[in-house]
One Martini backbone bead per residue (centre of mass of N, CA, C, O) as a GRO file, in nm:
protein
   85
    1MET     BB    1   2.129  -2.093   1.373
    2HIS     BB    2   2.043  -1.790   1.375
    3THR     BB    3   2.079  -1.746   1.073
    4ILE     BB    4   1.862  -1.941   0.974
    5LEU     BB    5   1.626  -1.808   1.131
    6VAL     BB    6   1.644  -1.530   0.997
    7MET     BB    7   1.609  -1.630   0.704
    8GLY     BB    8   1.337  -1.751   0.754
    9ALA     BB    9   1.205  -1.476   0.814
   10GLY     BB   10   1.258  -1.370   0.527
   11PHE     BB   11   1.088  -1.580   0.377
   12ALA     BB   12   0.824  -1.512   0.527
   13LEU     BB   13   0.809  -1.219   0.429
   14LEU     BB   14   0.805  -1.284   0.130
   15ALA     BB   15   0.547  -1.443   0.135
   16LEU     BB   16   0.372  -1.220   0.243
   17CYS     BB   17   0.410  -1.030   0.017
   18LEU     BB   18   0.303  -1.221  -0.206
   19LEU     BB   19   0.013  -1.247  -0.082
   20VAL     BB   20  -0.065  -0.948  -0.112
   21GLY     BB   21  -0.008  -0.999  -0.402
   22ARG     BB   22  -0.220  -0.988  -0.670
   23GLY     BB   23  -0.092  -1.107  -0.920
   24ARG     BB   24   0.177  -1.065  -1.113
   25GLY     BB   25   0.237  -0.765  -1.088
   26ALA     BB   26   0.206  -0.743  -0.778
   27MET     BB   27   0.415  -0.958  -0.708
   28ALA     BB   28   0.655  -0.805  -0.829
   29HIS     BB   29   0.625  -0.562  -0.638
   30ALA     BB   30   0.648  -0.718  -0.372
   31ALA     BB   31   0.940  -0.825  -0.422
   32LEU     BB   32   1.059  -0.539  -0.420
   33ALA     BB   33   0.947  -0.442  -0.140
   34PHE     BB   34   1.110  -0.650   0.032
   35ILE     BB   35   1.406  -0.540   0.025
   36PRO     BB   36   1.384  -0.293   0.219
   37LEU     BB   37   1.262  -0.453   0.454
   38TRP     BB   38   1.504  -0.651   0.481
   39LEU     BB   39   1.725  -0.443   0.531
   40LEU     BB   40   1.602  -0.358   0.799
   41GLY     BB   41   1.593  -0.637   0.947
   42ALA     BB   42   1.901  -0.697   0.915
   43GLY     BB   43   1.991  -0.444   1.056
   44ILE     BB   44   1.864  -0.506   1.328
   45ASN     BB   45   2.024  -0.767   1.376
   46MET     BB   46   2.303  -0.625   1.372
   47ALA     BB   47   2.245  -0.430   1.609
   48VAL     BB   48   2.205  -0.646   1.824
   49GLY     BB   49   2.483  -0.778   1.793
   50VAL     BB   50   2.645  -0.517   1.877
   51LEU     BB   51   2.487  -0.408   2.137
   52THR     BB   52   2.425  -0.697   2.301
   53ALA     BB   53   2.643  -0.924   2.211
   54GLY     BB   54   2.941  -0.784   2.145
   55TYR     BB   55   2.986  -0.734   1.852
   56SER     BB   56   3.138  -0.630   1.583
   57VAL     BB   57   3.103  -0.498   1.283
   58ALA     BB   58   3.317  -0.677   1.144
   59GLU     BB   59   3.171  -0.947   1.241
   60GLU     BB   60   2.868  -0.882   1.132
   61LEU     BB   61   2.890  -0.810   0.819
   62PRO     BB   62   2.894  -1.099   0.686
   63ILE     BB   63   2.621  -1.189   0.813
   64PHE     BB   64   2.451  -0.970   0.694
   65ALA     BB   65   2.503  -1.036   0.393
   66VAL     BB   66   2.375  -1.317   0.401
   67ILE     BB   67   2.099  -1.251   0.531
   68PHE     BB   68   2.027  -1.048   0.292
   69ALA     BB   69   2.096  -1.196   0.019
   70VAL     BB   70   1.932  -1.455  -0.002
   71PRO     BB   71   1.638  -1.337  -0.008
   72ALA     BB   72   1.694  -1.108  -0.214
   73LEU     BB   73   1.766  -1.289  -0.449
   74LEU     BB   74   1.493  -1.432  -0.462
   75ALA     BB   75   1.330  -1.176  -0.514
   76GLY     BB   76   1.475  -1.099  -0.781
   77PHE     BB   77   1.401  -1.356  -0.929
   78LEU     BB   78   1.091  -1.334  -0.899
   79TRP     BB   79   1.064  -1.070  -1.041
   80TRP     BB   80   1.185  -1.159  -1.312
   81ARG     BB   81   0.974  -1.385  -1.367
   82LEU     BB   82   0.715  -1.209  -1.342
   83GLN     BB   83   0.791  -0.999  -1.575
   84ARG     BB   84   0.804  -1.187  -1.831
   85THR     BB   85   0.469  -1.246  -1.839
   0.00000   0.00000   0.00000
């Protein structure tokens, strides 16, 4: 359940980034700007899991990959679509 909530936060951050960018070109740049922001957010989530919840890095790494990849792939797809027109 926590994983779904964190990915939902990623989608909300992506939506916020897209709202900040007005116009197709700015939205495309906003989608790209989201990726390093989300990498930082997903990394913080992983650090919390390791430092406070007691999971090992090996246990958290696959969850980090999913949490980061799903919203980042959507951002990459949106960037690609917005660049085409």
